[in-house]
N, C-alpha and C positions, 0 to 999 in steps of 0.2 A: 317552623323555621321561616316561612314566608312572613308571618306576623312579626317575628323578631326583626327581620330585615326592614320591614316597613316602619317599625317603631324607631329603629336606629336612624333611618332616613329622615323621618319626621323630626326627631330630636336635633339632628344636624341642621335641618332647615331652620328650626326655631332659633338655634344658637347663632346661625349665620345672620339672622335678621336683627340680632341685638347689636345696636351701634352705640359705641361710647360717645359721650358728649364732647370728648376731647381726644379722639383717637385718630391718628394719621395713618391712612392705609398705605401698605407697602406698595412701591411702584411696580408696575408690570415690567418684566425684563424687556429691555430694548432689543430690537432685531440685531443679529450678529453683525450686520453690515455697519452698525453705528458704533461698534466697540473698537475705537481706535487705540493703538498701542501707546504707552506712556513714553514721552520723549525724555532724554537724559536731563534736559533743563528742568522739566517738571519734577523729576525725581530728586533733585537737589534743592528744592525750594522750601525746605524745612530745617529744623534744628539738626545740627550735625550729630547729636546724640540720639536722634530718633529719625532716621532717614525715611522720608515719606514719598512714596511713589503715587502720584495723584491719579485719580480716575480721569478718563477723558472728559473734558468739559462739555457742557450741553451745546449742541449746534446753535449758531446764531439765529437760526430760524425760530427758536423758541421765544425770541423777543417780539415776534409779530403779534400785534394786538388781537385778542379774541373778544369775546363779549365783555362789556364793561363790568368790573367787579371791584368791590372794596377789599377783596382778599379774605373775607370772613367766612365764606362757605354758607352763608345764610343771608336772608334779607333782614331789614331792621326790625321786623316783628319777631325775629328769633327762630323762625321755622326753618330747620335745616333742609338742604337740598340733597342730602345723602351723598354728597361729594366732599372730598377734602377741599379746604379753602384754597389750596394751591391748584386744584384741577381746572383746566380750561374745558369749557363745554365742547362736546363733540364726540364722535365715535371713531375709534382707532380702526382704520382700514388695514387689511393685510399689506404688509410692506411699508406702512407709514412710519413716520418718526414717532416713537413712543413718547418722547419728551413733550409732544404737543398736547397730550391729554393726561400725562402721568400725574399721580397723586403726590409724587416727590416734588419738593419745592425747588424747582430748577432755576438757577441764576444764569442769565445769558453770559456767554464767554466774554462779550465785549465789556462787561462791567464787573466781572468777578475779579477780586483783588486777592493776591496771595499775601500771607503774612508769616514771617519766620521769626519766632521768638529767639532771644539770645541764649536761653538755657540757664541752668544753675551755675553758680560759682561757689567758692569757699567763703565768700563774704557773709556778713551778718544781716544782709537785707532779707526781708520777708520773701518767701518762696511759694509760688502757686503752681501746682502740678495739674495740667489739663489732660484729662483722659477723654479722647474724642472717639465716638463710635458711630460714624455715619458711613455707609458703604460707597457713597458718591462724594465727589469733591465740590462741584459747582452747585451747592445747595444753600438754602437759607440757614440751615443748621450750621454749616461751615462759616458763613458770614458772621453768625453770632459768636462762634468760637474765635474767629480772627479778631473781631471787634473787641471782645473781652480780653484776649491776650494782649493786644495793643494797648488797651486802656490800663491794664495792670502795670505794664512796663512803663507807661507814661507817668504812673503814680509811684514809681520807684520799686515795684515788686518784681523780683526775678521770676521768669516764666519758663517752664519746660513743658513740652507737649508730647504725649504718647498717642499717636494716631493708630488705633488698633487695626483697622483694615489695611492701612498702608504697610504696617509692620508685619502683617500676616500672623497676628496673635491668634493662638489657638484657644478659643473660649471653652472648649469641652473639658469638663472635669472627668478625666478618665478613671478607670478602676485603679490604675497604678498610682494616681495622684490623690485618690479619695482620702486615704488614711492620713496623709499629711495635711490636707486642707481642712478636714473635719475633726481630726484628733491630734494633730501636731506630731504625728509619729513619722520619723525619718527626716529627710532634708528636702528643701524645695528644689525644683528643677532649676537649671541655669536661667531660663527665661523668667520664671517667677521670682527668683532671687534678684534679678536685675530690676524688676518693677518694684519690689519691696524696698530696694535701696532708694529709688526715687521717692516713694511714699515716705520713707523715714526722713528724708531731707525736707519735705514739703511742710509748709505751715497751713496751706489751703489745698484741699482736694476738690477739684472742679470737674464734674462729670457733664459731658455735652453729648446729647444724642437726640434723634427724632423720637417722638412718642408713637409707638406701635402697640396697639392693644393695651393701652394704659400701663405699659411697663417699659423699662429700659430695653434697648435692642439686646438680642442674645449675646452680642459681642461685649457690650458693657456689663451685662449681668455675669457673664462668664469670667470677666476680669475681676469683678468683686469676689466671686466665689473662690477663685484660684489664688489671688494675690493676698486677700485679707483673711489669711488662714489662722487657724488656732495656734496659739503660742507666738504668733506675730501680731495679730490685731486684737486678740482677746485670749483669756485663759479661764480655767475653772477656779473657783474659790474653794478653800478647804471646807467651809461649812455649807457648800452648795451655791448654785448660781454662777454667774459669769462676771468677769471684770474686763473692761476695755483697756487696751494697752497703748492706744495712740492719743493719749490726752495731750491737750495743748494745740490740737489741729482743728480746723474748721472744714465742714463739708458743705458744698453748694452745687446745685444742679441747674444747668441751662437746657431747657427742653423745648423743641419746636413741634407744634402740632397744628391742627387746622380742621375744625369742624363747625362749631357754633359761631366762631368769630367773637367769642364771649369776653376776651380780656387779654391783657398783656402785662405780665408782672407776677403778682402773688395774691394771697388772700386779700380781698377788698379792692382789687384792681379790675373789677368788671367794668364794662363800658356801656352798660344799660341793655345788654342783650342777655336775658336770663341770668342776672347777677347772682341770684340765690343758688342756681345750679353751678355757676362758675365757682363760687366760694365753697360749695359742697365738695366739688372735685379737688380744689386746692387743699382743703382740709384733709381729704382722704390721702393725698400725697404726703402731707405733713405727718400723718400718723406713721406711715412707712419710713419716712426720712428720720423721724425722731427715734424710732426703734433701731434703725441701722446705725445711727450716730451713737446711741447708747451702747449698742453691741460692740462698737469699735473704741468707745471712749472719747469720741470727738464731739464737737459742737455742731448742731444742725443750723446752718446759716440760711436755710430756705432755698427757694428756687426763683428763677425767672422763666416763666412759661409764656411762650408766644403762641396765642391762638388767633392771631390776626395776620397770618402769612400773606404777603402780597401774592395775588393770583398770578400764575405763570403768564397769562395774557393781558395783564392790566396795562392800560395806556399810561398810567401814572406810576409804573413799576419802580423807576429809579427814586422818585420822591418818597414812595411808600417804604422802600428799603432803607433810605436814610433816616426816616422817622423811626423805624424799628431800631436801628443802631443807636440812635439818640436815647430811646426809651431804655435800652439795655444799659447804656452808660450811666444814666440817671439812677437806675436801680442798683448798679454796682457801687456807685458813690454812697447811696443810702446804707448799704449793707457793710461795705468794707472801709469806706474812707470818710465817714461823717464824724 
């Protein structure tokens, strides 16, 4: 029995030591004293069809410069420092503000800008459904979502947002929901039916989330599992195999991470820091995206992956954030509007 416990312990230690080249570590929870309640003005700052109660923004103290950083999480030689690119150097003391050293990409309250999309209409304009799955509001991931939504609307595309954390969406596929989701037996819950109606109206399905352990957040994954159910998103073929039912739509992902500082964009968009590894990871994501798209019958339009997150304590934070937004807009133009 002792040998068994030691083996399990050693296995866990080895697994813990394996770091993804593009994996953003989850933020340590902030002390309860920093969890301010949401004001009524914040809770109305999104689409009326998707009320969003925003998380408390990061304290302004997070804007204080720490050690100089390019936000890459590594030096130019490509040697990782085992910290997320967003993480400010330092040690979290008991009672200290967790946002000073968190691996979450915190945006200072003073520069965080809200954006409320206008929502879908009955018109003939193209429609983009944004499914956002970030537990915090004042983050780089949220800046990317807001930037993309604004850019789509500037280009004449209607935008609707489903902010899963703010909605209190339940991502767990319960035993009661299993047979509907996996076999198409029975009827969807009211919550799932509502989301399916948005999906049906959309021309573009845009998933936005931080990268944790090389996968979507559990919230985003749960949304996919519950909403894109059998007989809604796909069905069995009489001779065997599956057929996607959502043809004519495009799927695109915006993902924020931060470890190597290896790139910003998609395959071929490395910045000279282990470009081969960058492309290998992007190609791995493409395999999964291609399979999911084929499963649902939609077109995989690729990803915008940001692995050069401005460091929380960067002295050039505002400029770096603007450069990131411009990079995203350029990528959107190439994919959707060229």
